[in-house]
Backbone as CSV, one residue per row, in Angstrom:
resi,resn,N_x,N_y,N_z,CA_x,CA_y,CA_z,C_x,C_y,C_z
1,MET,72.375,9.932,63.923,72.447,11.505,64.556,73.689,11.762,63.621
2,LEU,74.502,12.717,63.712,75.095,13.920,63.446,75.623,14.464,63.191
3,ILE,76.399,15.288,64.101,76.850,16.720,64.887,77.876,17.216,63.999
4,GLN,77.579,18.396,63.181,78.636,19.045,62.159,78.289,20.650,62.935
5,LYS,79.478,21.186,62.917,79.556,22.481,62.262,79.881,23.739,61.171
6,LEU,78.804,24.656,61.840,78.708,25.698,60.459,80.141,26.377,60.728
7,TYR,79.914,26.643,59.248,81.252,27.640,59.166,81.241,28.858,58.383
8,LYS,82.011,29.579,58.327,81.611,30.972,57.439,82.323,30.464,55.543
9,ASN,81.606,30.914,54.815,81.679,30.608,53.307,81.604,32.016,52.649
10,GLY,82.481,32.656,53.138,81.944,33.782,52.083,81.045,34.880,52.985
11,ASN,80.353,35.172,52.145,78.950,36.101,52.983,78.168,35.187,53.665
12,SER,78.137,33.915,53.628,77.391,32.836,53.946,77.674,32.393,54.897
13,VAL,76.951,31.005,55.899,77.376,29.981,56.374,77.037,29.173,55.749
14,ALA,78.243,28.050,56.038,77.934,26.385,55.381,77.891,25.104,56.576
15,VAL,77.306,23.949,56.186,77.709,23.317,56.899,77.832,21.945,56.228
16,THR,79.136,21.047,55.800,79.060,19.925,55.308,78.506,18.626,55.310
17,ILE,77.808,18.141,53.762,77.420,16.740,54.064,78.387,15.795,53.928
18,PRO,78.108,14.820,54.730,79.434,13.345,54.801,78.992,12.671,53.613
19,LYS,79.934,12.566,52.766,79.853,11.883,51.386,79.040,10.273,51.580
20,GLU,78.758,9.911,52.810,78.115,8.569,52.533,76.843,9.368,52.402
21,TYR,76.171,10.335,52.954,74.994,10.576,53.115,74.816,11.230,51.610
22,LEU,75.598,11.855,51.085,75.351,12.255,49.812,74.729,11.108,48.550
23,ASN,75.893,9.862,48.740,75.660,8.418,48.673,74.463,7.893,48.708
24,ASN,74.070,7.539,49.843,72.825,7.422,50.305,71.084,8.036,49.529
25,LEU,72.077,8.943,49.337,70.429,9.776,48.283,71.048,10.138,47.054
26,ASN,71.959,9.438,46.475,72.377,9.859,45.515,72.676,11.507,44.487
27,LEU,73.597,11.699,45.743,73.638,13.407,45.356,75.083,13.442,45.064
28,GLU,74.821,14.944,44.493,76.919,14.880,44.540,76.833,16.418,44.353
29,GLU,78.214,16.996,44.413,78.133,18.342,44.035,77.496,19.045,42.428
30,GLY,76.884,20.021,43.038,76.002,20.551,41.804,74.793,20.017,42.118
31,SER,74.356,18.993,42.765,72.788,18.395,42.291,71.942,19.493,43.054
32,GLU,70.641,19.546,42.675,69.993,20.865,43.759,69.130,20.184,44.463
33,VAL,68.998,20.639,45.894,68.493,20.225,46.859,66.992,21.458,47.462
34,VAL,66.253,20.762,48.165,65.224,21.495,48.588,65.916,22.320,50.305
35,VAL,65.866,23.503,50.884,66.294,23.674,52.190,64.639,24.255,52.712
36,GLU,64.436,23.622,53.915,63.362,24.072,54.375,63.365,24.197,55.573
37,GLN,62.845,25.112,56.460,62.944,25.137,57.512,61.847,25.664,58.603
38,ASP,61.631,24.974,59.230,60.561,24.875,60.845,60.837,25.479,61.931
39,PRO,60.480,26.705,62.008,61.269,27.521,63.386,60.650,26.911,64.489
40,GLU,58.993,26.506,64.034,58.548,25.993,65.909,59.058,24.331,66.285
41,ALA,59.790,23.825,65.303,60.392,22.649,65.569,62.229,22.871,66.351
42,GLY,62.665,24.690,65.495,63.650,24.563,65.273,64.625,23.896,64.712
43,SER,64.005,23.311,63.290,64.651,22.677,62.447,64.908,23.373,60.909
44,ILE,65.884,22.539,60.565,65.870,22.623,58.461,66.219,21.685,58.175
45,THR,65.582,21.205,57.196,65.096,19.985,56.547,65.521,20.222,55.065
46,ILE,67.169,19.095,54.632,67.534,19.396,53.559,67.733,17.908,52.537
47,SER,66.464,18.142,51.262,66.207,16.937,50.900,66.495,16.985,48.943
48,ARG,66.580,15.784,48.966,66.471,15.710,47.419,65.707,16.274,46.675
49,LYS,65.735,17.139,45.726,64.837,17.845,44.763,63.988,16.844,43.466
50,LYS,62.985,16.410,43.893,62.010,15.540,43.374,62.155,15.783,41.888
51,LYS,62.235,15.324,40.673,62.532,15.546,39.424,60.911,15.304,38.932
52,VAL,60.529,16.129,38.147,59.381,16.118,37.317,59.479,15.239,36.347
53,LYS,58.009,14.248,36.430,58.813,12.744,35.233,57.431,13.984,33.957
54,PRO,58.795,13.316,32.674,58.489,14.008,31.611,57.061,13.727,31.204
55,ALA,55.916,14.387,30.236,54.977,13.629,29.806,54.890,12.398,29.051
56,SER,56.530,11.774,28.375,56.202,10.828,28.046,56.005,9.795,28.800
57,LYS,55.976,9.942,30.119,55.911,8.457,30.879,54.797,8.935,31.904
58,LEU,53.768,9.471,30.391,52.181,8.995,31.444,52.148,7.265,29.994
59,SER,51.085,6.834,31.054,50.806,5.695,30.754,49.777,6.320,29.566
60,PRO,50.133,4.996,28.177,48.916,5.077,27.040,47.489,5.360,27.256
61,ALA,47.371,4.587,28.167,45.637,4.514,28.865,45.352,5.866,29.386
62,PHE,46.235,6.741,29.737,45.798,7.805,30.163,45.434,9.359,29.023
63,LEU,46.654,8.796,28.511,46.976,9.763,27.094,45.731,9.616,26.490
64,LYS,45.281,8.017,26.009,44.055,7.905,25.315,43.226,8.414,25.780
65,TRP,42.515,8.359,26.862,41.481,9.109,27.980,41.476,10.880,27.601
66,LEU,42.583,11.028,27.950,42.925,13.017,27.648,42.157,13.197,26.517
67,ASN,43.062,12.414,25.605,42.698,12.846,23.867,41.224,12.924,23.934
68,ALA,40.876,11.532,24.226,39.395,11.588,24.213,38.476,12.469,24.753
69,PHE,38.808,13.046,25.800,38.039,14.099,27.308,38.238,16.083,26.294
70,ASN,39.638,15.727,25.484,40.055,17.007,24.773,39.143,17.124,23.966
71,LYS,38.611,16.451,23.014,38.088,16.082,21.544,36.464,16.502,22.325
72,GLN,36.168,15.483,23.400,34.501,15.483,23.372,34.524,17.726,23.932
73,TYR,35.544,17.895,24.815,34.872,19.471,25.627,35.695,20.046,25.036
74,GLU,35.948,19.941,23.928,37.073,21.104,22.673,36.080,22.407,23.282
75,SER,34.958,22.615,23.087,34.518,23.944,22.498,34.261,24.320,23.855
76,ALA,34.107,23.708,25.186,34.038,24.160,26.401,35.424,24.914,26.995
77,LEU,36.167,23.860,26.535,37.933,24.033,27.148,37.914,25.813,26.680
78,LYS,37.674,26.058,25.522,38.331,26.813,24.485,37.356,28.467,25.034
79,GLU,35.806,28.092,25.671,35.196,29.153,26.118,36.080,29.326,27.463
80,LEU,36.197,28.368,28.477,36.597,28.553,29.948,37.954,29.074,29.720
81,ALA,38.912,29.331,28.482,40.427,29.486,28.507,40.285,31.138,27.948
82,LYS,38.941,31.784,27.820,38.773,32.969,27.251,38.554,33.935,28.533
83,ARG,37.969,33.458,29.440,37.665,33.767,30.547,38.964,34.328,31.464
């Protein structure tokens, strides 16, 4: 556990994050993070923004299944898209 002080930064209030913590989470200046509050617990959590895997990272087996599914149900999917 680490105690940090809040400080005024323009019209906002900020807190510094120790370099060791940034290194451990592979974060640097400019990295995007998610800030969440839990009013019941009285806490704020800062976590690394998760990267969305690009479609190219899908397994070949899944892509093969998806293509077959789309081919088999093409007309039904087009009808659903109209609704």
